[in-house]
C-alpha positions as a Markdown table, in Angstrom:
| # | Residue | x | y | z |
|---|---|---|---|---|
| 1 | Met | 17.4 | 44.5 | 1.3 |
| 2 | Leu | 19.8 | 41.6 | 1.4 |
| 3 | Asn | 19.1 | 39.1 | 4.0 |
| 4 | Glu | 21.3 | 36.0 | 4.8 |
| 5 | Ile | 19.1 | 33.0 | 5.6 |
| 6 | Gln | 20.1 | 30.5 | 8.3 |
| 7 | Asp | 17.3 | 28.3 | 8.5 |
| 8 | Ser | 17.0 | 25.0 | 6.2 |
| 9 | Lys | 13.1 | 25.0 | 6.1 |
| 10 | Ile | 12.7 | 28.7 | 5.4 |
| 11 | Trp | 15.3 | 28.5 | 2.8 |
| 12 | Asn | 13.9 | 25.4 | 0.9 |
| 13 | Asp | 10.4 | 26.9 | 1.2 |
| 14 | Leu | 11.8 | 30.1 | -0.4 |
| 15 | Ile | 13.3 | 28.3 | -3.3 |
| 16 | Lys | 10.8 | 25.7 | -4.1 |
| 17 | Asn | 8.3 | 28.7 | -4.9 |
| 18 | Asn | 10.9 | 29.9 | -7.5 |
| 19 | Leu | 12.3 | 26.8 | -9.0 |
| 20 | Pro | 13.8 | 26.9 | -12.6 |
| 21 | Arg | 12.7 | 24.2 | -15.0 |
| 22 | Ser | 16.0 | 22.6 | -14.7 |
| 23 | Gly | 18.7 | 22.4 | -12.1 |
| 24 | Gly | 16.3 | 23.4 | -9.1 |
| 25 | Phe | 18.2 | 21.0 | -6.9 |
| 26 | Leu | 21.3 | 23.4 | -7.1 |
| 27 | Gly | 19.8 | 26.0 | -5.0 |
| 28 | Ser | 18.6 | 23.7 | -2.2 |
| 29 | Trp | 19.8 | 23.9 | 1.3 |
| 30 | Glu | 21.1 | 20.2 | 1.1 |
| 31 | Trp | 23.2 | 21.0 | -2.1 |
| 32 | Gly | 24.6 | 23.9 | -0.2 |
| 33 | Glu | 25.7 | 21.6 | 2.7 |
| 34 | Phe | 27.3 | 19.3 | 0.2 |
| 35 | Gln | 29.4 | 22.0 | -1.3 |
| 36 | Lys | 30.6 | 22.9 | 2.2 |
| 37 | Ser | 31.5 | 19.4 | 2.8 |
| 38 | Val | 34.0 | 19.5 | -0.2 |
| 39 | Gly | 35.5 | 22.6 | 1.2 |
| 40 | Arg | 33.5 | 25.5 | -0.4 |
| 41 | Pro | 32.1 | 28.2 | 1.8 |
| 42 | Ile | 28.4 | 29.0 | 1.2 |
| 43 | Tyr | 26.1 | 32.1 | 1.5 |
| 44 | Arg | 22.5 | 32.2 | 1.1 |
| 45 | Phe | 20.9 | 35.4 | 0.3 |
| 46 | Gln | 17.3 | 36.6 | 0.1 |
| 47 | Leu | 17.3 | 39.5 | -2.4 |
| 48 | Asp | 14.7 | 42.1 | -3.5 |
| 49 | Asn | 14.3 | 40.2 | -6.7 |
| 50 | Gly | 14.6 | 36.5 | -5.4 |
| 51 | Phe | 17.4 | 34.4 | -3.8 |
| 52 | Ala | 20.7 | 33.4 | -4.4 |
| 53 | Gln | 22.9 | 30.3 | -3.2 |
| 54 | Val | 26.4 | 31.5 | -3.6 |
| 55 | Ile | 29.2 | 29.0 | -3.7 |
| 56 | Glu | 32.7 | 30.3 | -2.9 |
| 57 | His | 35.7 | 29.0 | -4.8 |
| 58 | Asn | 39.2 | 29.8 | -3.6 |
| 59 | Leu | 41.8 | 30.9 | -6.0 |
| 60 | Pro | 45.8 | 31.2 | -5.8 |
| 61 | Met | 47.2 | 34.4 | -4.0 |
| 62 | Gly | 44.2 | 34.5 | -1.6 |
| 63 | Lys | 41.8 | 35.5 | -4.2 |
| 64 | Lys | 38.2 | 34.0 | -4.7 |
| 65 | Tyr | 35.2 | 34.0 | -6.9 |
| 66 | Trp | 31.4 | 33.4 | -6.4 |
| 67 | Tyr | 29.6 | 30.9 | -8.3 |
| 68 | Leu | 25.7 | 31.2 | -8.6 |
| 69 | Pro | 24.0 | 28.1 | -9.9 |
| 70 | Arg | 21.0 | 28.2 | -12.2 |
| 71 | Gly | 18.1 | 29.6 | -10.6 |
| 72 | Ser | 19.9 | 32.2 | -8.4 |
| 73 | Ser | 18.7 | 35.8 | -8.7 |
| 74 | Phe | 21.3 | 38.5 | -9.7 |
| 75 | Gly | 21.4 | 42.1 | -9.2 |
| 76 | Asp | 23.2 | 45.3 | -7.7 |
| 77 | Gln | 22.6 | 43.9 | -4.1 |
| 78 | Leu | 24.7 | 40.9 | -4.8 |
| 79 | Leu | 27.3 | 42.8 | -6.7 |
| 80 | Asp | 27.7 | 45.4 | -3.6 |
| 81 | Gln | 27.9 | 42.1 | -1.2 |
| 82 | Ala | 30.7 | 40.6 | -3.5 |
| 83 | Arg | 32.7 | 43.7 | -3.5 |
| 84 | Lys | 32.6 | 43.8 | 0.5 |
| 85 | Asn | 33.8 | 40.1 | 0.4 |
| 86 | Lys | 36.7 | 41.2 | -2.1 |
| 87 | Val | 35.6 | 38.8 | -4.7 |
| 88 | Ile | 37.2 | 39.4 | -8.1 |
| 89 | Phe | 34.4 | 37.9 | -10.2 |
| 90 | Ile | 31.0 | 36.4 | -10.1 |
| 91 | Arg | 30.2 | 33.3 | -12.1 |
| 92 | His | 26.5 | 33.0 | -12.9 |
| 93 | Glu | 24.0 | 31.3 | -15.0 |
| 94 | Ser | 21.1 | 33.6 | -14.6 |
| 95 | Ile | 21.1 | 35.9 | -17.6 |
| 96 | Ser | 23.3 | 36.7 | -20.6 |
| 97 | Lys | 25.5 | 39.2 | -18.9 |
| 98 | Gly | 29.3 | 39.3 | -18.7 |
| 99 | Val | 32.1 | 37.1 | -20.4 |
| 100 | Lys | 30.8 | 33.8 | -21.6 |
| 101 | Thr | 32.8 | 31.0 | -20.2 |
| 102 | Ile | 32.8 | 27.1 | -20.0 |
| 103 | His | 29.5 | 25.8 | -18.8 |
| 104 | Val | 29.2 | 24.7 | -15.3 |
| 105 | Ser | 25.5 | 23.4 | -15.5 |
| 106 | Pro | 24.8 | 22.5 | -19.0 |
| 107 | Ser | 23.2 | 25.3 | -21.1 |
| 108 | Thr | 20.9 | 22.8 | -23.0 |
| 109 | Thr | 19.0 | 20.0 | -21.5 |
| 110 | Leu | 16.4 | 17.7 | -22.5 |
| 111 | Ile | 13.3 | 17.3 | -20.3 |
| 112 | Leu | 10.6 | 14.4 | -20.4 |
| 113 | Asn | 7.1 | 15.0 | -19.3 |
| 114 | Leu | 6.3 | 12.2 | -16.8 |
| 115 | Glu | 2.6 | 13.1 | -16.5 |
| 116 | Lys | 2.1 | 11.1 | -19.9 |
| 117 | Ile | 1.3 | 7.4 | -19.4 |
| 118 | Glu | 3.9 | 4.7 | -19.9 |
| 119 | Asp | 2.5 | 3.6 | -23.2 |
| 120 | Val | 2.8 | 7.1 | -24.7 |
| 121 | Leu | 6.2 | 7.5 | -23.2 |
| 122 | Leu | 7.3 | 4.3 | -25.1 |
| 123 | Gly | 5.5 | 5.3 | -28.1 |
| 124 | Glu | 7.4 | 8.7 | -28.5 |
| 125 | Met | 10.7 | 7.0 | -28.0 |
| 126 | His | 13.0 | 6.5 | -31.1 |
| 127 | Glu | 12.5 | 3.0 | -32.4 |
| 128 | Lys | 15.9 | 2.0 | -31.8 |
| 129 | Thr | 15.7 | 3.2 | -28.1 |
| 130 | Arg | 12.6 | 1.3 | -27.7 |
| 131 | Tyr | 14.0 | -1.7 | -29.1 |
| 132 | Asn | 17.1 | -1.7 | -26.8 |
| 133 | Val | 14.9 | -1.2 | -23.8 |
| 134 | Arg | 13.0 | -4.3 | -24.5 |
| 135 | Leu | 16.2 | -6.3 | -25.7 |
| 136 | Ala | 17.8 | -5.5 | -22.2 |
| 137 | Ser | 14.8 | -6.6 | -20.5 |
| 138 | Arg | 14.5 | -9.8 | -22.5 |
| 139 | Lys | 18.1 | -10.7 | -21.9 |
| 140 | Gly | 17.5 | -10.6 | -18.2 |
| 141 | Val | 19.1 | -7.2 | -17.1 |
| 142 | Ser | 17.6 | -6.0 | -13.9 |
| 143 | Cys | 17.7 | -2.4 | -12.5 |
| 144 | Ala | 17.4 | -1.1 | -8.8 |
| 145 | Lys | 18.6 | 1.4 | -6.3 |
| 146 | Ser | 22.0 | 0.5 | -4.8 |
| 147 | Glu | 24.6 | 1.3 | -2.2 |
| 148 | Glu | 27.3 | -0.4 | -4.1 |
| 149 | Phe | 29.4 | 2.8 | -4.4 |
| 150 | Glu | 32.9 | 1.1 | -5.2 |
| 151 | Tyr | 31.4 | -0.7 | -8.3 |
| 152 | Phe | 30.0 | 2.7 | -9.3 |
| 153 | Trp | 33.5 | 4.3 | -8.8 |
| 154 | Lys | 35.3 | 1.5 | -10.8 |
| 155 | Leu | 32.8 | 1.9 | -13.7 |
| 156 | Met | 33.3 | 5.7 | -13.6 |
| 157 | Glu | 37.1 | 5.3 | -13.9 |
| 158 | Glu | 36.7 | 2.9 | -16.7 |
| 159 | Thr | 34.2 | 5.1 | -18.6 |
| 160 | Ala | 36.2 | 8.3 | -18.1 |
| 161 | Lys | 39.2 | 6.5 | -19.5 |
| 162 | Arg | 37.5 | 4.9 | -22.4 |
| 163 | Asp | 35.6 | 8.0 | -23.4 |
| 164 | Gly | 38.1 | 10.4 | -22.7 |
| 165 | Phe | 36.4 | 12.9 | -20.0 |
| 166 | Lys | 37.4 | 14.1 | -16.7 |
| 167 | Ile | 35.8 | 13.1 | -13.5 |
| 168 | His | 35.6 | 14.5 | -9.9 |
| 169 | Pro | 37.6 | 13.0 | -7.2 |
| 170 | Lys | 36.2 | 10.0 | -5.5 |
| 171 | Leu | 35.2 | 11.8 | -2.3 |
| 172 | Tyr | 33.0 | 14.3 | -4.3 |
| 173 | Tyr | 30.6 | 11.4 | -5.4 |
| 174 | Glu | 30.8 | 9.9 | -2.0 |
| 175 | Lys | 29.6 | 13.1 | -0.4 |
| 176 | Met | 27.0 | 13.7 | -3.0 |
| 177 | Leu | 25.4 | 10.3 | -2.2 |
| 178 | Glu | 25.0 | 11.4 | 1.4 |
| 179 | Ile | 22.3 | 14.1 | 0.3 |
| 180 | Ser | 19.0 | 12.9 | 1.2 |
| 181 | Phe | 17.5 | 13.4 | -2.5 |
| 182 | Val | 20.4 | 11.8 | -4.3 |
| 183 | Glu | 20.3 | 8.2 | -5.4 |
| 184 | Leu | 22.5 | 5.6 | -7.0 |
| 185 | Trp | 21.0 | 3.2 | -9.3 |
| 186 | Val | 22.7 | 0.1 | -11.1 |
| 187 | Ala | 21.8 | -2.3 | -13.9 |
| 188 | Lys | 23.1 | -6.0 | -13.4 |
| 189 | His | 23.2 | -8.8 | -15.4 |
| 190 | Glu | 23.9 | -12.3 | -13.8 |
| 191 | Gly | 25.1 | -10.5 | -10.7 |
| 192 | Lys | 27.5 | -8.1 | -12.5 |
| 193 | Ile | 26.9 | -4.3 | -12.7 |
| 194 | Leu | 27.0 | -3.2 | -16.3 |
| 195 | Ala | 25.7 | 0.3 | -15.9 |
| 196 | Ala | 25.4 | 2.9 | -13.1 |
| 197 | Gly | 24.2 | 6.4 | -12.5 |
| 198 | Ile | 23.5 | 9.0 | -9.9 |
| 199 | Trp | 20.2 | 10.8 | -9.9 |
| 200 | Ser | 18.7 | 13.8 | -7.8 |
| 201 | Phe | 15.0 | 14.3 | -7.0 |
| 202 | Phe | 13.9 | 17.7 | -5.9 |
| 203 | Gly | 10.7 | 19.8 | -6.2 |
| 204 | Asp | 8.7 | 18.0 | -9.2 |
| 205 | Thr | 11.8 | 16.9 | -10.9 |
| 206 | Phe | 14.0 | 13.7 | -11.2 |
| 207 | Thr | 17.5 | 14.7 | -12.6 |
| 208 | Tyr | 20.3 | 12.4 | -14.2 |
| 209 | Leu | 23.6 | 13.7 | -13.2 |
| 210 | His | 26.2 | 11.1 | -13.5 |
| 211 | Gly | 26.5 | 7.7 | -15.4 |
| 212 | Ala | 29.0 | 5.0 | -16.1 |
| 213 | Ser | 28.9 | 1.8 | -18.2 |
| 214 | Ser | 31.2 | -1.3 | -18.4 |
| 215 | Ser | 33.0 | -2.0 | -21.7 |
| 216 | Glu | 31.9 | -5.7 | -21.4 |
| 217 | Asn | 28.5 | -7.0 | -22.4 |
| 218 | Arg | 27.5 | -3.7 | -24.4 |
| 219 | Asn | 25.3 | -5.8 | -26.6 |
| 220 | Leu | 22.9 | -6.2 | -23.7 |
| 221 | Met | 22.0 | -2.4 | -23.7 |
| 222 | Ala | 21.9 | -2.0 | -19.8 |
| 223 | Pro | 22.1 | 1.6 | -19.9 |
| 224 | Tyr | 18.7 | 2.0 | -21.9 |
| 225 | Leu | 16.8 | -0.2 | -19.6 |
| 226 | Leu | 18.5 | 1.5 | -16.4 |
| 227 | His | 17.1 | 4.9 | -17.7 |
| 228 | Trp | 13.7 | 3.5 | -18.5 |
| 229 | Glu | 13.3 | 1.8 | -15.0 |
| 230 | Val | 14.4 | 5.0 | -13.3 |
| 231 | Ile | 11.9 | 7.1 | -15.5 |
| 232 | Lys | 9.1 | 4.6 | -14.4 |
| 233 | Asn | 10.1 | 4.9 | -10.8 |
| 234 | Ala | 10.1 | 8.6 | -10.8 |
| 235 | Lys | 6.7 | 8.6 | -12.4 |
| 236 | Ser | 5.4 | 6.3 | -9.8 |
| 237 | Arg | 6.6 | 8.4 | -7.2 |
| 238 | Gly | 4.7 | 11.5 | -8.5 |
| 239 | Phe | 7.4 | 13.5 | -10.2 |
| 240 | Lys | 6.2 | 15.5 | -13.1 |
| 241 | Phe | 9.5 | 15.7 | -15.1 |
| 242 | Tyr | 12.6 | 13.9 | -15.9 |
| 243 | Asp | 15.8 | 16.0 | -16.5 |
| 244 | Phe | 18.4 | 14.4 | -18.8 |
| 245 | Trp | 20.8 | 17.3 | -17.7 |
| 246 | Gly | 22.8 | 18.1 | -20.7 |
| 247 | Val | 22.7 | 17.6 | -24.5 |
| 248 | Cys | 24.1 | 19.4 | -27.5 |
| 249 | Ser | 22.8 | 22.8 | -28.3 |
| 250 | Ser | 20.1 | 23.0 | -30.9 |
| 251 | Lys | 22.7 | 24.5 | -33.4 |
| 252 | Asn | 24.8 | 21.5 | -32.9 |
| 253 | Thr | 22.4 | 18.6 | -32.3 |
| 254 | Pro | 23.3 | 15.4 | -34.1 |
| 255 | Ser | 20.6 | 13.2 | -35.8 |
| 256 | Leu | 19.6 | 10.0 | -34.2 |
| 257 | Asp | 21.1 | 8.0 | -37.0 |
| 258 | Gly | 24.4 | 9.4 | -36.4 |
| 259 | Arg | 24.5 | 12.1 | -39.2 |
| 260 | Gly | 24.8 | 15.8 | -38.6 |
| 261 | Gln | 27.0 | 15.5 | -35.5 |
| 262 | Gly | 28.7 | 18.8 | -34.4 |
| 263 | Glu | 32.3 | 19.0 | -35.2 |
| 264 | Gly | 34.3 | 18.5 | -32.1 |
| 265 | Asp | 31.4 | 18.2 | -29.9 |
| 266 | Ser | 32.1 | 15.2 | -27.6 |
| 267 | Trp | 28.4 | 15.2 | -26.5 |
| 268 | Ser | 27.1 | 14.0 | -29.8 |
| 269 | Gly | 27.0 | 10.4 | -28.8 |
| 270 | Ile | 25.5 | 11.0 | -25.3 |
| 271 | Thr | 23.0 | 13.5 | -27.0 |
| 272 | Arg | 21.8 | 10.7 | -29.5 |
| 273 | Phe | 21.3 | 8.3 | -26.7 |
| 274 | Lys | 19.3 | 10.9 | -24.5 |
| 275 | Lys | 17.2 | 12.2 | -27.3 |
| 276 | Gly | 16.2 | 8.5 | -28.2 |
| 277 | Phe | 14.0 | 8.7 | -25.1 |
| 278 | Gly | 11.9 | 11.7 | -26.6 |
| 279 | Gly | 11.3 | 15.0 | -24.4 |
| 280 | Glu | 11.7 | 18.6 | -25.2 |
| 281 | Val | 15.1 | 20.4 | -25.6 |
| 282 | Val | 15.2 | 23.4 | -23.3 |
| 283 | Glu | 18.0 | 26.1 | -23.8 |
| 284 | Tyr | 19.4 | 28.4 | -21.0 |
| 285 | Pro | 21.7 | 31.5 | -21.2 |
| 286 | Gly | 24.6 | 29.5 | -20.2 |
| 287 | Thr | 27.6 | 30.3 | -17.7 |
| 288 | His | 29.0 | 33.9 | -17.7 |
| 289 | Asp | 31.6 | 35.7 | -15.7 |
| 290 | Leu | 30.9 | 39.2 | -14.5 |
| 291 | Pro | 34.4 | 40.8 | -13.4 |
| 292 | Ile | 34.5 | 42.8 | -10.4 |
| 293 | Ser | 38.3 | 43.4 | -10.5 |
| 294 | Lys | 39.1 | 43.7 | -14.1 |
| 295 | Phe | 42.8 | 43.5 | -13.4 |
| 296 | Trp | 42.7 | 40.2 | -11.3 |
| 297 | Tyr | 40.1 | 38.6 | -13.6 |
| 298 | Ser | 42.7 | 39.3 | -16.5 |
| 299 | Val | 45.3 | 37.7 | -14.4 |
| 300 | Tyr | 43.0 | 34.7 | -13.7 |
| 301 | Lys | 42.2 | 34.3 | -17.4 |
| 302 | Leu | 45.8 | 34.4 | -18.4 |
| 303 | Ala | 46.7 | 31.7 | -15.6 |
| 304 | Arg | 43.9 | 29.4 | -17.0 |
| 305 | Lys | 45.1 | 29.9 | -20.5 |
| 306 | Ile | 48.7 | 29.0 | -19.5 |
| 307 | Arg | 47.4 | 26.0 | -17.5 |
| 308 | Arg | 45.7 | 24.5 | -20.4 |
| 309 | Phe | 49.1 | 24.4 | -22.6 |
């Protein structure tokens, strides 16, 4: 039996009993409403084998596909419903079934156990990370929750240009920060923001989603102290895990001294940074496409290939 859920409390109660270890917030009612606010239709289905929050993406020529975030169940009931809705393929992160594609949620993450005492967490850090945390504190860097979105956005643009990655439109981050369980944190020195990030907290997990840093005063190591202060805050609020949300896979993980980087892997630097805090690497099946219309899926793949040239 497939049942569409329309009540936020019923939905969140349902998914909190079935949270994946990482990315549980993606299945929440609030995350679905956020996706709606940026123009994507949402369906919330209770299935015989679990639940699925479906995010619908429109394509040219009136076509569309469904995306199922990590934690959503998958099965014949959903396939039948997708056919009724004339969906050309389902993009999912549940099982290794279909055509492997570019990750939406990271397939490999790093999770820190917050049930350990602070001294143990500090002791399990890489020595360079621990040194940088203490250096930033000695130099007068301070960290706190913030509503200074415009400064965050300027840092995001600066960071994306410097490090060569794409970012979402400004409105995307603005709408995300309207979610009740999403927070903006900043690190400042002498009144100037040197680092900033967006975190979510849902279930028993605090998750790092987006981060940016200034090209100035990098010797003050503000991002290190920012993460440590957020980790301590999450711990004090009773959260059990801190999810760094994306590192290189175990097959392509750089060492903390910079050797052994994966060729062409732009995440090598950020992986070294995150792994310096300790934690456990956790791997997932990754993102897969399951074609429903093989013809239109082939057209979609061809169009994407042409657009990249």
